[in-house]
N, C-alpha and C positions, 0 to 999 in steps of 0.2 A: 699587771697582775702580780700577786704575791708568789713567792716560791712555794709551790705546793707539792711538786713531784720530786720525791726523794727516793732514790734506789739504794738498797743495801748492797754491799759488795757482793754477797752471794747471788742476789737477783741479777746484778749487772753481769757477773761472770756467766751465769746461765743464759741470759739474753744474748750476750755476745757469742757464746758458743752456739746457741741456736741459730744465730744469723749465719755463722760459717757453715753449720750443718745444713742450712737451707739450700745450699747449692744443689741443683737437681742432678740426680745420677744420670750418667750417659744412657741415652735411650736411642732407639732406632729413629725416632721422630720426636722433635720438640712439640709441645702443645702449641696451638695457635696463638695463645696470649703472649708467648715469648718471641713472636715473629714481628720485628719492627716494620716489615714491609706491609703488614696488614693495616686496614683502617682502624683507628682508635676504638670506635664503637664495637667493631667485631672482636677486638682483643678484650675489651671490657666484658662483652657478653660471654666470651669463652671462659674467662677467669671467674666471673660471677657464677656461672653455671657449675663450676667445680667446687665452690665453697659450700661448706655445711652452714647451717644456721648459727651454731656457736661461733664459727670462724667469722661469719659476717658481723655478728654483734661485737666481736673483739676488735674489728676494724673501725668501730665507731668510738673507740677510746683513744686518748692521747698517746698511750703506750701500746703499740700494736705488735704483739708477739709474732715471731717468725712462724711460718707454716711449712715445715720441712718437706712434707709430702708433695707440695706444689712448687717448692723452690721460692717461696715468698719470704723475703728477708724481713728482719725486724725494722720497724720504723717508729720514730717518735716525732711528735709535734712540739714546737715551741722553743726554738733557739732564738734568743733575743738579738736583734740586729738593728737597733734604733739608729746608732751612729758609729757603727763598727760592731763586730761580734761581741756581744756583751756577756751573756751567760746562758747556760743551758738549764732547763728545768728538770733535767734528768741527772741525778747525782750518783757517782760511784763511791767516792771516798770522802764524803763530807762537804761542808759548806764551801771551803776555799777552792776546791777543784772546779766549781761551776764557772768561775770567772775566766774568760779568755784573756790572753795576753798578747793581743795583736794590735793592729792599727786602730786607734780610737780617734775618730774625727770629732770636730766641734759638735756640741749638743745640737739637737734637731732645730731648735729655734735659731741657732747660729747658722746652720746649713741654709735655712730659708733666707737669712739676712743677706746672703750673696745675691739673691734675685737672679740666679744663673742656672737654669735647668740643665744646660749641657754639662756644666761642671758637676752638678749634683748627680747626673746620670753616671758620670765617671766615678764618683764616690760610691754610688750604689753598686756599680760593677766591681769595685775593689772589695767592698764588704761581701758581696756574693762570692767572689773568689776565695776570700778568707774563710767564709762559712764552708765552702767546698773543701778547703784545706784541712779544717778541723774535722770535717766528716771523714776525710780520708784517713786521719789518724785514729778516730774512734767513732764509728757510725752509730754506736749505741748511745754515746753521750751527746753527740752533736748531730741533730737532725737537720733536714733540709727544708722543712716548712718553717720559715722565719716569721716571727711576729713583729712586723714592721712594714711600712711606716705607720706612725701615729698621725691621724688626720683630724683629731679632735680640735675644733676651732677654739682659739684662745680669746674667747669673748670676755673673760674676766682675769686680769693679771694676778689676782690673789690665789688662783687655783694652784694647788700643790704640784700638779704635773705640767706646769707651764713649759718647763724645759723640754718636754717630750713632743710638743706640737710645733707647728710651723708658723701659723699666722692667725690673726683674727679675721682675715679675709678669705672667703672660700675659693676665689679664683686663684690667688697666689698659692694657697694650700694645695689646691688641685694640681697646679702646674709642678710644684716641687715634689709632691708625692708621686705623681706620674713619672717624673724623671728618676727619682730614687727607685721606684718599683721596677721600672724598665731596666735599670742597671742591675738590680738584684736578680732579675729573671734571666738576663742575657739576651742576645739578639737572635737566637735560633727561632725560626717560625713555629716550631713544635716543642722542642725540649726546653726544660727549665733549668737554669743554673741553681736557683732556689725558688721556693714558692712563697712569695710575700703575702701576708695577711694584714689587712688594714685594721687598726685599732682606733677607737672602740665605738661600735655602732649602738646608740645614737645619742647626740646632745649630752655628752658626758664632760663636765667641766667643773665639778666640785668634789672634793675628797671628804669633807665633813658629811657624815651620814650618807655616804655615797650609795650604800646598798638599800636604803629605804626612802630616799628622796626622789620625788618625781620632777622631771624637767617638763614643765608645761609649755607646749608648743602650739601656737596658732597654725592653721594649715598654711598660711602664707609664709611664715618664717620657716616652717619645716621644709617646704619645697624650695624656697629661694635662698635659704641660708644653710640650715643644718645638714640637709641631704647633699647639697651641692658638692662639698669637698669629697665625699665618698664616691659620688657618681663620676667625678672626673677620672680618677684612676681606674675604676672598674670599667667604665665605658671605653677607656683607651687600652684595655686589656693589659694594664700595668700592675695588676694584683690578681691573686687567685682566690680571694675570699675576704670575708670580714670576721672580726671577733665581736661578739655581743658584749655590751658594757654592763657594769654592775647596776646602774641606776634604772629607774623607771621612766617611761615617757607617757604622759597623760594617764598616769595611774596603772600602767601595765608594765611589768618587768621586761627589760629589753631581751632577756633570754627567751621570751616567748613572743617577741614582736613579730607579727605576721609579715611585716615588710621585709624581713630577712629572706623570705621566699618569694613573696609577691612582687616586691619592688626591686630589691637589690639584684636579683637574678635577671630582671627584665632589662638591665642596663648593658648586658653583653650577650653575645652569642656563644661565648665560651662557658664551660662548666666551672662552677665555683665550689669551693670546699670551705664552708663556714664552720667556725669553732666557737665553743664557749670560752669565757674567761675562767680562771681558776676558781673552782668551788661554786661557780655561778648556778649550775643546775640544782645544787643542794640549797642554795639561798632561797629558792622558790618555796621551800617548805620550812626551813629552819630559821631564816631571818625575815623574809617578806611575808611568810604565812599565806602565800597566794594559793597554794594547793594543800589538800589534806594529807596526801601521802606521796612518797617519792616516785612510785611507779607512774602515777598520774602526771607528776611534774616532768619526769624524764620523757614521757610520751609527748607532752606538750612541747617540749624543747625540740624534739625530732620533727613534729608536725609543723613547727614554726619555721624550720629551715636551717637548723644547725646540724652539722654532720659529725662533729667531734666533741666529746665530753672530756673536759679538763678537770678530772676529779680522781681522788683515791690514788694519788701518786702513780706508781707503775702497775698497780693492780687493776686490771680491766674486769675482774670478776664481778664486783658489785654493779657496774654499769650493765654488763651482759645480763645479770640476774634481774635487774629492774626492767630492762627492755623486754626480757622474756615474759615477765609478769604482765607488762603492758600488752604484749601480744596475746597472752592467754585471756586477758580481760577484754580484748577487742578495742583497746584504746589506740592502738596503732595496727597497721596491717603489714603483711609480708611485703607488699608493694612499697610501703613507706620505708621499710628497712632497706629494700633493694635500691630505691632511689638514692638514699643517703650513701650507701656503699658504692654506688656508681660514681658519686661525686668524689669520694675518697680515692677510688681506684683511678679515676681520670687524672688527677694531679700526680699520683704516684707513677703512673705510666709516663707522664711528661717529665718526671724527674729521672727517668731511666731505670727505675727499680726492677723492671721485668725484662729489660733488654739483656741479651747475653753479654754485651760489652759494657753495660751500665750507662750507655748514652754518651754523647760528645763531651759532657762536662766531667765525666768520671776521671779524665786524665789530669785534672787539677790536683796538685799535691800540697803538702804542708810548706813547701818552699815559698809559696806566695804570702804566707803569714808574716807581717811586719817586713815586707820586702823594701829595698831601697826606693823602688818606684812608688810604693804606697806612702812611705815617709815623705817623699817629695810632694806627692799629691796632698797629703795632710797639711803640710806647711803652706802650700798654695791656697788651700781651702780656708784655713784659719786666717790667713791674711786678707782674703777676699771677703770674709764674713765680718771683719771688724768694722764698726760704725763710728765715724768721727762725729760726735754729738755737738761739740763746740770747739772753737779754735781761736785763741786770742792773738795768734801770730807766732806762738812759741814753736809750733810744729810746721814743717818737719825740723828735727834737730840737726844742727849743722856742725858735726864733728866736735862736740864739747870735750874739753880735756878732763872734766871731772863730773861725776853725777852721784847723787844720793838716791838710792832705790829702796824705798821703805814701804811698810804696810804688811798686813797679815797674809797677803797673797803674793808678796814680792818674790819669795823664794819657796813657794809651795804650789803644787798642782794637786787637784782632787778629781777623782772619778765620781760619776753619779751612779744612781741605782741601776740604770740600764746600760751602763758603760762597763767595759772590761778593765783589766789592770794594765795600764800602759807599761810596755817593756822597758822604757827609759823615760826620762823627764828633762825637758828644757824649760826652766822657769823664766819669768820675765827678767829676774836678776841675771841668770845665765846668758840670756840673749843680749842684754845690755853690756855685760862684761866683755863679750866678744868684740865690742865696738868702742868701748871707752876704757882707757888705761887705769884711771883712778876712780874706783867705785866704792862707796861706803853703803852699808845696808843695815836694816833692822826691821823687826816686825811692827814696831810702833804701838806696843801693847802696854797697858798698865799691869804691873805685878802687884797683887793685892794680898792682904791677909784679912780673914773674916773672924772677928772677935765676937764671941757670944757674950752679949751684954750682961746676962744674968750670972754667969760663972766667971767671966773674964778669960776663959780659955778659947783657943783658936781651933777652927776646923782644920783637922790634920789628917793627912794620908798615912795609913799604917802599913801599906804594902801594895803589891800588884796582883795578888791572887784574888779569886772570886770570893773568898771568905775573909779577906782583909778589909774590913769595913772602916770607912772614915770615921773619926771620932773626935771628941773635944779633948785634946791631949796637951799641946804646947801652951805654956803660960807666957811665952814670948815668941814672936815669929821666928821660925827656922825654915829651911828649904822645904821641909815636909808640910809646913802650914802656909806656904806661899803659893799663889795661883796666878797664872797668866790669863787675864780676862780678855776674851775676844767677843766683842759685840758684833754679831753678824747682821741679821736683818730682822725687822719686825719685833725688836726688843728681846730676841732670844740669843743667848750667849753660851759659850763653852768655857770651862775652867780647867786649865792644864796645870798639873802640879809641878812646881819648880824642882822638887826633889827627885821624883821618879819619872817625870815626863809623860805621865798618863793623865787621861781626862777623868774628871769627876763624873760619875754616872749614877743613875737611879737603878739600883738592883732590886726592882719590884717594891720592897718596903724599906730597904736599907740603902746606904750610899757606899760606893767603892771606887777604886782607881785601878781598873784592870784593862782598860781599853786605850789603844794608841790613837784611834780616830773615831769620830762618829760613824757608825756603820750598822748594818743588819736591818732586818725588817722592822724591829722595834728599836728606834733610835733613842737611847736612854740617856745620852750625854748632853741634854739640853736643859738650860735653866734661864730664868729671868730674874734679874736683880731689880727689885721693886723698892724704890726709895720712899720712905715714909715722911710725914710732916715734921717729925722730930730729927730727921737726918739719918735715922737708922735704916736698915735694909731688911726686907723679907726676901728669902730665896725661894722662888716658885719653881717646882719641877715642871718643865715644859716639854717633856718627851712624848711618849706614846699617847696619841690624842684621845683614843677611847679609854682613857685611864680609869674611868669609873668602873668598868667591868673587871679591872685587875686589882685596883686598890680599894674599891668601894668609895672612891673620892672623885668629885668632879674637878677639883682644883687643889692638888696636893702641894704642900709647902714643906720645906725642911723644918723639922721639929726636933726638940730635945726631950727625951723621956725622963721619967722620975729617976731612973738609974743612970742618967747621963748619956745614954746611947742616942745616936742620931737616927732619925727615921723620917717618914712622910706623914703628914696629918692635915686636917682642914685648916684654912687660913686662920681661924680663931685660935688655933693652937700653934701657930707658926712661931719659930724662934726669931728673935731680933738680933741682928748682927751690926757691928760697926765695920764699915769698909775702910781699911787702912791701906793707903798707897805706899808700898814698899819701894818701888822704883817706877819712875814715870817714863815709859817708852815713848810717849807722845812728845815730851820735851826733848828727849834724846834725838828723836827723828828730826825735830825742828832744828836742832843744833847742827846735825849732819847736813841738812838742806841749806842752812845759812852758809856753810863753808864750801858748798859745791856750786859749780857753774849752772847746773840744772838739777831739778828734783823730779823724781817720778814716784808718785804715790799709788800703790796697787792695792785696791780695796774691793770689797764685793761680798758675795754670798758663799756659803758652804753648801754644796748640793744635798747634804744630808740633814742640814739644820734649818729650822723655821718653815721650810716648805719642801714637800716631796710627796710621792704617792702616800696617801693616807693622812697627809697634813696640809691644810690650806694655811695661807698667811692671813693674819688679822689686819695688817696694814702694809703700806708700801715703803716704809721708812728704812733707810740704811741705818745701821747701828750707831748709837750715840758716840761711842768711842771712835769709830771710824770717821764720823763727821768732824769730831774734834781734831783728829789727826790731819785731815784735809785742811782744815782752817789754820792749824798751827804751822804746817809746812808752807802753805801759801803765804802766810804772813812773814815767814822767815825768808822765803825766796819767791819773788814774783814769777820767776821762770819755772813754774811748776806744772807738770802734766799729771792729771789724774787718769789712771787706767782703772776702769770699772769692770770687774769680772763677775757677772751674775747669770743666773738662770732665768731671770724675769726682770720686768721693769721695777725700778726703785725711784724714790724721790731724792735726787741728789743733783747738785749743780756745781759747776766750776768753770772758770773761764776757758780752760782747755781740758776736754773730757773725751776720752776714747773708750768705747764699750766693746767688750767681747764676751762671749759665753765662756764657760769652761770648755776650752777648745782642744783638749787632748795633749799628747806628749810634745807637740811642736808649738805650744802656746807661746813660749818665750821667744822663739825665732820669729813667729808671726807678729807679735807685738813689737819687737825691735824692727822688723822690716817696715812696719807702718810708721813708727816713731821717727826713724831715720830717713824716711822717704824712698826706700827701695820699692815699697808698695804704696801707691797713691790710694788712700782709702776710698772705697766705693760701696761698702756695705750699707744697707738701708733697713730701717726698722720695719718689722713686720706686724707690729701692734702698737696701739696708742700708749704712750707713757703719760698717765694722768698727772695733773699738778696737785692733786689733793687726795687724801684718804677718804673723803666723804663720798663714797660710791654706793650705789644701790645694793640691795641684798644680793649676795652671790648665788642665791637659789632662784632668782627671777631671771628666766631665760628669754623674756620678751624684750629684745633689743629696742624695739620701736618705743615701748613705754619707758624703759629705763634710760634710753639715750646712750647706751654703751657701744663701743667700737667706733672707729672713725665714720662708719656708715650713718650713725644717728647721733653722735656726740656733737653738741653745739657749743660747748665751752672751749676755752683756750687750753690746750694740753701743754704739758711740760715739753714733750717732743712728739711730733705728729707721726702718724702712720706714713711710712715711706721716707722719713727724714734721714739725712746723712750728708755730711760735707765732704769736700775734696780739697786737695792742694792746688787745684786749678779752677777755672771758671768756665761756664758753658753758656752759649747763647742759643736761643730758639727763634726760628724764622719760618715763615711760609706754611703755616698750618693749613692743610687742605683735607677735605673729605670728598672722596671720589668713589662712588659705588659703595662697596663694603670694605673700603680701606681708608685709613687715616695716615697721612704722611706729614712729616715735619723735618726741617733741616736743623741739625744740631752742630754747632761749631765749638771747638775748644778755643776759647778766647784768652786762655792763660799762657803760661810760659813753660809748663811741664806736661808731659804725657799723662793722661788720666782716663778714668772710666766714669761714664755717666749711666744711671739707670733711668731711662726715659719711661715715664708712667702716663698712661692714658686713662682718664676718668670721664664719666658722663653724669649728667643730672637731668632727669625728666622734669621739665618746668611745671607741667600740670598733669594730674592723673586722677582717676577715680579712687586710687589707693594712695596711702601715705608712702612717699618715696624717700630713699636715703638722701642725705645731704650731698653726697657724691659716691660713686662706686667705681672701683677699679675694673677696667675692661681689657687691659693689655699692658705689657711692659717689655722692655728689651735693654739688656746691658751691653754697652758698646765701649770700645777703646778708641781714643783719638789723640793724635799727636798735636802739639801746639799749632794753631792755625788751621788744622784739618777740619773739614766739614763732611757730614754724611747725612743723607736723607734716610730717616728711619720710617719704615712703613709697618703699621700694625693693623691686623684685621679687626673690623667692627661689623659683625654680621647683624642683619636685621633681627635674627632670632636671639642674639645676645641681649637685646633690649626687651625681651618678653618678661612679663610679670605674671605672678600667679593670681588668677581671677577666682577668688574664693566664692564669688556669687554663682559661678558656673562650673567650678572645679576643673579648670583647664588653664593652660598657658595662653596669654593673649599679648599681642603687640598693639598698643593703643596708638591712635592718631595723636601725635604730640610733637612738641618742639623739645629737643634735647640740647643741653649745653655740652659741647665737646671740649674737654680740658686736658692739656698736656703740660707736664711739668716735672720737677725733680722730687716732689713729694706731694702728699695730699693737700698740704697747706702752702705750697709754693708753685702755683700754676704760672707757667711762663708763656703760654699761648692759648687762645680760646676762639671757638667759633660755635655756630649752631647747626643743628641738623634737623630738618623737618621730616618726620616719618609718617607716611601714609598708612595708618593702621585702622583699627576699628574703634568704635565707641562702645563702652560697656553699657548695656541697657539698664534701665531702672529695675530695681528688685521687684520681683513678682511673687509675693508671699501667698498667692492663691495656689501655688504649687508646693509640694512637700519640700520643706527647707530644713536641712540639718542644722541643729542648734549650734554646732561648732563653726558653721559658716557665718557667724556674726560679723558685724563691722566694729563693734566696740564692746568693752566689758569692764566690770569692776567687781572685785571681791570673789568671783567664782573660781572654782578649780576645774581643770579638765580631767576627765576620768574615762575609764574603760567601759565601753558599752557591754561587753561580755569578756570572758577570759580568753576569747579567741581573736576577736577583731572589733573594730569600731571605736570611735571616740564620742563622748557626750560631755555636756556641761553640767557640773554639779554645783548647786548653789544653796545658800542659806538665807535667812531673812535679811532683806535689804540688798542682796547682791543683784546684779542685773547684766543683761546683754542687750545689744541694740542692733537694729537693721536700718541703714541709712538710705534715704531716697526710695522708700518702698511704697508699694500699693497693696491693699489687703481688703478682703471681704468681711462678711459679718459673722461667719461661723468658724470658730476656732476648734481644732482638734490637735492635740499634742500628745506625743509619746513620752510618758513619764514613768519613773521608778522611784519608790520611796517606801521605807520600812514603816513609817508612821503617818504618811500623808502630808498634805500641805496645800498650797495654792500658788498660782502665778497670776500676776496682774499685768495687763497690757496698758501702757501709758504713751501719750503722744508728746514728742519733743524732748523729754527728759525723764529721768527716773522718778521725778516728783510731778510730772506734768499731768494734764487731764486724764482721768481714768477712763479707759475705753471698755474695760470689761475684766472680769475675774473668773478664772477657771479653777475649780476644786480638783486637786490631784488625789486620787484614791491611794489608800495604803495598799501597796502591791505585795508586801511581805519581804522585800529585799531589793538591793540595788541592781540586781540583774533581772528582775521580774518587771516587765513593762506593762503598764496599762494605759488607758486613754483619759486625758483631761479634756473637757469640752465646755464651751461657753458661747453665748451670743455676745458679740462685741460691736462697737460702732465702727463701720468701715471707713476707709479714708486713704490718704496719701501723706507721706512725710517720713519722719524718723520715728520708728517704733521701738519702744523699750519694753523688754520682758523682765519684770521684777519678781524675784523669788520671795515667797512667804512660806517659811518652813524649809526643812532639809529635803531636797529631792534632786533627782537627775532628770535633765531634759534632753531627750534624744532628737526630736524633730517637732516641727509644728507646721500647720497649714491653716490658712484663713480663706475659706471658699466664699463666694458670693451667696 
């Protein structure tokens, strides 16, 4: 979510003072709600009964003001804790104060690459401790409802927020999120260390047009894939709620998704406290135009199951006013408000807010922040998260006397948007210098000058202030007109001025150099160097993605005005530049590598450049300059190790390749630990690294049709899901399936101690429904000494093999043979057997009963849409679109529920969308997409595959073909 909540210093002081004043005056008898010995419901009832309506409405906002008369302290939602305490959405003294400076662990996708839930629980516990530590320092700034973990499934590696999620697999995501959430919450059976909230419900995996695009989900994929990751942590009571996502699902905004109340709450017996994303309730009227007025929208949000409104900064007044209006108009009831307030109070009671002593976790103080124990855990986690993708035999390094450590990330560490400021930094160069006496280094960058071809003048920095605009000044290159070019990923680069050390940035319509690093909500320091056929370059501004709304341009380029000033303009007006190489850092790095015993090239991504919240990637390429650096160093020294530090998969290959995420302050120690063999790498990939950029549309969420993720991908990936190498080898023997358990003996067949991630997959050989190529069913990370064996036993319950039967809207275990596959990755199966499951057979489809259109077997062209603004999904089609029902039987009289503004028709055809025509039903003009009428016709009865073909724009809710 973007940073929306900003408090002025005056408001912050008042709120903090109110919190202190909220301590209840000494009285002869404390009210029951302050008695920890009473049952929770009794305490909630007592406090709820003492609240006025305005006070109740205030509790539904993200910034809940203190109620001094009752001793209710101030509370805020929304401390970010994705992989450490990141930042608070409640600001006292400006932008910079929001960032925590404690232990920042590896990015979330890196945490999951450990495949080690017990370790991740320890990480979550450390983060929870530090959140409490910050809360002890400033309870107004640092709240205890933390917005983590992110369980959005990584079904497309181009998605900008890839770094925030765990995996493309729902089981692995569920296991890691459950572990992290349990750590955040603490082990007390009642009290919460922090209150974790899962982000972002549901099917949210694209940043481009995220607030207006709909993730179209078939019922099968919704249940089997997209819901599964959320269900795991909620059903394990490892999270206290979910945050709604910005996107729509099947045409309905997720902020009014009825599943928030109907489905998510059904997964647990505990009370959940669900919240909106920032500005999400306003998007319903201002962006999505889903409701006509804000009171109606806010009422719908409450009715759908959200209890917290993340809007209007620290000002709860507008929310209270809109909900009061909704009450006055009968859009919500007092009971609706009370239910939501109960949810809020339940979690706040568990946080200890109303206990006289603040609960058992109140004793945690600021001393836990960046503690020695947390530093040690951070180093351990970063080492265990590293994935050895390839090894030519160079690793582990055996005490080299000299090393060249080069690359744009060799001596730099970067935080990401949801990470805090690391209190110290150990870069890869630092880590290697601790072990090698003679180390040379360099960034391996080109230093260039950009000569404007029309004037012969060079793009020149004029200062570091916001009004010091870059200009065409120098007639020969000087430090002020020389730029260090870093090609990051996806063709997006940064340009750092050699004279002042600042980055070139797009200052809305002009260019300046007043920023040290890419940063902020609008990352304006991004450019693409586009080579033209004549050898010249256009410089495209590649910053804030929704640039058209700010510049009036869809693709702005650096331009030169008639007066010689630099600005941004359409491509047709783009200035042409010659790119002159002033000094070649690539050649210098290669020369350093030639002289060294070993070379380490550290390349990768910048967390703020090319992909991040609000920015998707266009491709999977590592920057051209970084690829040239790798090639040049490898050519100069065959004993080259490439360390790839990214937030997502990229297409890059090298004989020896180690991958890590941006792994926090201990990155350099962890990288060195792995390179020199102190840590035997056992990290495993949590998503498929595709070998090509030729991927389906990022807006198509139907994995079965697109073939995305290891579940349905049939091509050869660059690196497979679960892949990762070791410095030792492992043997697998004696795979057995007994009852609901699978066991296999694993032996370390090498010469050094190592860890293996044993992965269990299954594949259902035959099914009524299309099945995944294979599916992860369990895993375990184990450590073995050389020659040591261990029998690994993994549960495989009959219910684990259930599939969603969309023909009957329920889970079913089919009678089938399953391949049981155990190995070290999804494409390296080391042992296999079969399992015969005595289940049921799915009966043939009987279309003489009312059948929901969404319960189709196949489709083409159609969209999935909202039946009403409250609940229900329908199929929306236009001329030539179709849905099909396989192996069905039907009668002669068709009745169908349809909605259409202008009318149309549906055809029923046998065997294919162009097969024999069985009948045509005219759809009446119902006056709107939410007004349903009946289309009827007499058709030829029969059995087989029935196709429903749309003729005209209409929505199909259901159909029935009676005898």
